[in-house]
C-alpha positions as CSV (number, residue, x, y, z in Angstrom):
1,X,127.8,127.3,92.9
2,X,124.0,128.8,92.4
3,X,123.8,129.3,95.7
4,X,126.1,131.7,95.8
5,X,125.1,133.4,92.5
6,X,121.7,134.6,94.2
7,X,123.5,136.6,96.6
8,X,126.5,137.9,93.6
9,X,126.3,141.1,92.6
10,X,129.3,141.1,89.9
11,X,132.2,139.0,91.1
12,X,132.4,136.9,94.1
13,X,135.0,138.8,95.5
14,X,131.8,141.8,95.8
15,X,129.4,139.5,97.4
16,X,126.8,141.8,99.6
17,X,127.5,138.8,102.2
18,X,130.4,137.1,103.8
19,X,130.8,133.7,104.4
20,X,130.1,133.4,107.7
21,X,126.6,135.1,107.5
22,X,126.2,133.1,104.1
23,X,126.5,130.2,106.4
24,X,124.4,130.8,109.2
25,X,121.7,131.8,106.7
26,X,122.1,128.3,105.3
27,X,123.0,126.2,107.2
28,X,125.9,125.1,104.8
29,X,129.9,124.9,106.2
30,X,131.4,128.2,105.3
31,X,134.2,126.0,103.6
32,X,132.2,124.4,100.9
33,X,130.8,128.2,100.5
34,X,134.3,130.1,99.8
35,X,134.8,127.1,97.7
36,X,131.7,128.0,96.0
37,X,132.9,131.6,95.6
38,X,136.3,130.7,94.6
39,X,135.0,128.7,91.4
40,X,132.8,131.1,90.8
41,X,135.5,133.9,90.5
42,X,137.2,131.7,87.9
43,X,134.9,130.8,85.9
44,X,133.9,134.5,85.2
45,X,137.9,135.0,84.4
46,X,137.4,132.5,81.8
47,X,133.8,133.3,80.8
48,X,133.3,129.8,80.3
49,X,129.9,128.2,81.8
50,X,128.0,125.9,84.1
51,X,127.2,122.2,82.6
52,X,124.8,120.4,84.1
53,X,125.0,116.5,85.4
54,X,122.0,114.4,85.7
55,X,122.5,112.5,88.7
56,X,122.3,108.6,88.6
57,X,119.5,106.9,89.4
58,X,119.4,106.6,93.2
59,X,117.9,102.7,95.4
60,X,114.3,104.4,94.9
61,X,114.3,104.8,91.2
62,X,115.2,101.1,90.9
63,X,113.6,99.6,94.1
64,X,110.3,101.3,92.5
65,X,111.0,100.1,88.9
66,X,111.5,96.5,90.4
67,X,108.1,95.6,92.2
68,X,106.6,94.5,89.2
69,X,109.8,92.3,88.6
70,X,109.5,90.8,92.2
71,X,106.2,90.8,92.6
72,X,105.4,88.8,89.4
73,X,108.4,85.8,89.9
74,X,106.9,85.4,93.6
75,X,103.5,84.5,92.4
76,X,105.4,82.4,89.3
77,X,104.9,78.6,88.8
78,X,108.0,77.9,86.4
79,X,110.8,78.8,88.5
80,X,113.4,76.1,89.4
81,X,112.8,76.1,92.3
82,X,109.7,77.8,92.4
83,X,110.3,80.6,94.6
84,X,106.6,79.7,96.3
85,X,103.6,77.6,96.6
86,X,99.7,78.5,96.3
87,X,98.3,77.9,100.3
88,X,95.1,76.7,99.6
89,X,94.1,76.5,103.0
90,X,94.3,80.6,103.3
91,X,92.0,83.6,102.8
92,X,92.9,85.7,99.6
93,X,94.7,89.2,101.1
94,X,93.8,92.3,99.4
95,X,97.6,93.4,98.4
96,X,98.5,97.1,95.8
97,X,99.5,94.9,92.7
98,X,102.7,97.2,91.4
99,X,102.0,96.1,87.9
100,X,98.8,98.3,87.5
101,X,98.7,100.0,91.1
102,X,95.0,98.9,91.8
103,X,94.0,97.0,94.8
104,X,93.7,92.9,94.5
105,X,92.8,90.3,96.2
106,X,95.8,88.2,96.2
107,X,95.9,84.1,96.7
108,X,98.1,83.7,100.1
109,X,101.3,81.4,99.0
110,X,104.2,80.1,101.3
111,X,107.8,79.8,100.6
112,X,109.7,77.6,99.5
113,X,113.0,78.8,99.9
114,X,114.2,79.1,103.4
115,X,116.6,81.7,103.9
116,X,116.8,85.3,102.4
117,X,120.1,84.8,101.0
118,X,118.3,81.9,98.9
119,X,115.6,83.7,97.8
120,X,117.3,87.0,96.6
121,X,120.2,84.2,94.7
122,X,116.6,82.4,93.6
123,X,115.4,85.9,92.5
124,X,119.1,86.5,90.5
125,X,119.1,83.3,88.5
126,X,115.9,83.9,87.2
127,X,114.2,85.5,84.3
128,X,112.5,88.1,85.9
129,X,115.6,89.8,87.1
130,X,117.0,89.6,83.1
131,X,113.7,91.0,81.8
132,X,114.6,93.2,84.5
133,X,118.0,94.1,83.7
134,X,117.0,93.8,79.5
135,X,114.4,97.0,80.5
136,X,116.7,99.4,82.8
137,X,120.2,99.2,81.4
138,X,121.9,96.3,83.2
139,X,120.9,98.2,86.4
140,X,121.2,95.6,89.3
141,X,119.3,95.4,92.7
142,X,121.5,94.7,95.8
143,X,120.2,92.6,99.0
144,X,119.7,95.1,101.1
145,X,117.3,96.4,97.8
146,X,115.4,93.3,97.0
147,X,114.6,92.4,100.9
148,X,113.2,96.6,101.0
149,X,110.8,95.2,98.3
150,X,109.9,92.4,99.1
151,X,109.0,93.3,102.6
152,X,106.6,95.7,100.4
153,X,105.4,93.2,97.5
154,X,105.3,90.4,99.5
155,X,102.8,90.6,102.2
156,X,100.9,87.8,100.7
157,X,103.7,85.5,101.1
158,X,104.5,83.6,104.5
159,X,107.2,81.5,106.3
160,X,106.1,77.6,106.0
């Protein structure tokens, strides 16, 4: 609707640019432009206001907010079972700590949970996931998003 208003003078039927021309200019489908103009005519006729609705947060927002929780979970020693253990033979690795945004030398760790599905389930049953949900209105993390975050923040964890 806002797009139609840009090319609009008066009512939608008095528009200075045809649906076809506008479709060519914007790359939008003609049917969508036509529907927007019809809706604009209705809004003008009813003298009503358009209410902007806030969009639901997308996966990138959730992933960004979940990074510190997964990072801290990887380093925990008190899990049942603990997801990782310290690798005493390897040198530390430089990683970005999602809690602070700073580069830190993180001790290398080794997975104690074998499959990706088991890792995901272990995280869902951890207090770190519960804390994430408490802080972000019971938002959930899917297995694909979990794996994406793990690949980003878990670079200091190796397979056995």
